[in-house]
C-alpha positions in Angstrom: 0.3 -0.2 -0.1 1.2 3.0 -1.0 1.9 5.4 2.1 2.5 3.0 4.9 4.4 2.5 7.4 7.7 -0.1 7.8 8.4 -0.4 10.8 11.6 -2.0 11.7 12.1 -4.3 15.3 14.9 -5.3 17.1 15.7 -7.4 19.9 15.5 -5.0 22.0 12.4 -3.1 20.7 9.6 -2.8 22.8 6.6 -4.9 22.9 4.6 -2.1 22.0 6.8 -2.1 18.3 6.0 -5.4 17.6 2.0 -5.0 17.9 2.7 -1.8 15.5 4.0 -4.2 12.7 1.7 -6.7 13.6 -1.7 -4.8 13.7 0.3 -2.4 10.3 0.4 -5.7 8.3 -3.0 -6.5 9.3 -4.3 -3.1 7.7 -1.9 -3.1 4.4 -4.0 -7.1 4.1 -7.2 -5.6 4.2 -6.1 -2.9 2.1 -4.2 -5.0 -0.6 -7.2 -7.4 -0.5 -10.5 -5.9 0.4 -11.2 -3.1 -1.1 -13.4 -3.8 -3.9 -15.6 -5.9 -0.8 -15.6 -2.8 1.6 -16.5 -0.2 -1.7 -19.8 -2.6 -2.4 -20.5 -3.3 1.4 -20.1 1.1 1.4 -22.8 1.4 -1.6 -24.9 -0.9 0.2 -25.4 0.3 3.4 -25.0 4.0 1.5 -28.2 3.2 -1.1 -30.1 1.5 1.9 -30.0 4.7 3.7 -30.3 6.6 1.2 -33.7 4.9 0.6 -34.9 6.0 3.2 -33.2 2.5 4.6 -32.1 0.7 7.4 -28.7 -0.8 7.9 -28.7 -3.9 10.8 -25.8 -4.8 12.2 -25.2 -7.6 14.9 -22.5 -9.2 15.8 -21.8 -12.1 18.8 -19.2 -12.6 21.2 -16.3 -9.8 20.5 -17.7 -9.1 16.9 -20.4 -7.0 18.5 -18.0 -4.4 19.9 -18.1 -3.3 16.2 -21.5 -3.0 16.5 -22.1 -1.5 19.9 -19.6 1.4 18.5 -22.5 2.8 15.9 -25.1 3.4 18.7 -26.8 6.4 18.0 -24.8 9.9 19.5 -24.1 12.9 18.7 -21.7 13.0 15.6 -22.6 9.3 14.5 -24.2 7.7 11.2 -27.7 7.9 10.6 -29.8 5.1 9.1 -27.8 2.2 11.1 -29.8 -0.4 12.9 -27.0 -1.6 16.0 -28.5 -5.2 16.9 -27.3 -6.6 20.6 -28.4 -9.3 21.8 -28.0 -8.6 26.0 -27.2 -12.6 26.5 -24.0 -11.9 24.5 -23.2 -8.2 25.2 -23.0 -8.5 29.7 -19.6 -10.8 29.7 -18.7 -8.8 34.0 -20.0 -11.9 35.7 -18.3 -15.6 34.4 -21.0 -17.6 36.8 -24.6 -17.4 37.4 -27.4 -15.3 35.4 -25.4 -13.9 32.2 -22.3 -16.1 32.6 -20.0 -16.7 31.1 -21.1 -20.6 29.4 -24.1 -19.1 28.9 -22.5 -16.1 26.5 -20.7 -19.2 24.9 -23.4 -21.4 24.4 -26.3 -18.9 22.7 -23.7 -17.8 20.5 -23.2 -21.0 18.9 -27.7 -21.1 19.1 -29.0 -22.1 14.7 -31.4 -20.0 14.0 -30.8 -17.5 16.7 -30.5 -14.4 14.7 -34.0 -15.0 12.9 -35.5 -15.4 16.3 -34.1 -11.8 16.8 -34.3 -10.4 13.3 -38.6 -11.5 13.7 -38.5 -8.9 17.0 -37.9 -5.7 13.9 
């Protein structure tokens, strides 16, 4: 990718440089291999919103994090509808109600998306 920085590592460099190097590699790979897919997806979203529709967003586990970033607030993009399943979002408890085992189970339930979508 033009303009990207390559960070060279030495064995004495702090670990943050290793992280930055790997993050840069991931972003460079994304730019080199996924531009067409990203452009297509962004066009679908823009066309849907321009036509008065909503773009529904959903994620389970850690993939819910970018979905939560799309919740409407000042300065956000209108037209996105983040849908989060609370039992897969509230991860402060390890045991008990909404504990980790429950969250790990429910994110793998076949047909869950259809049930959630039926609420909209």
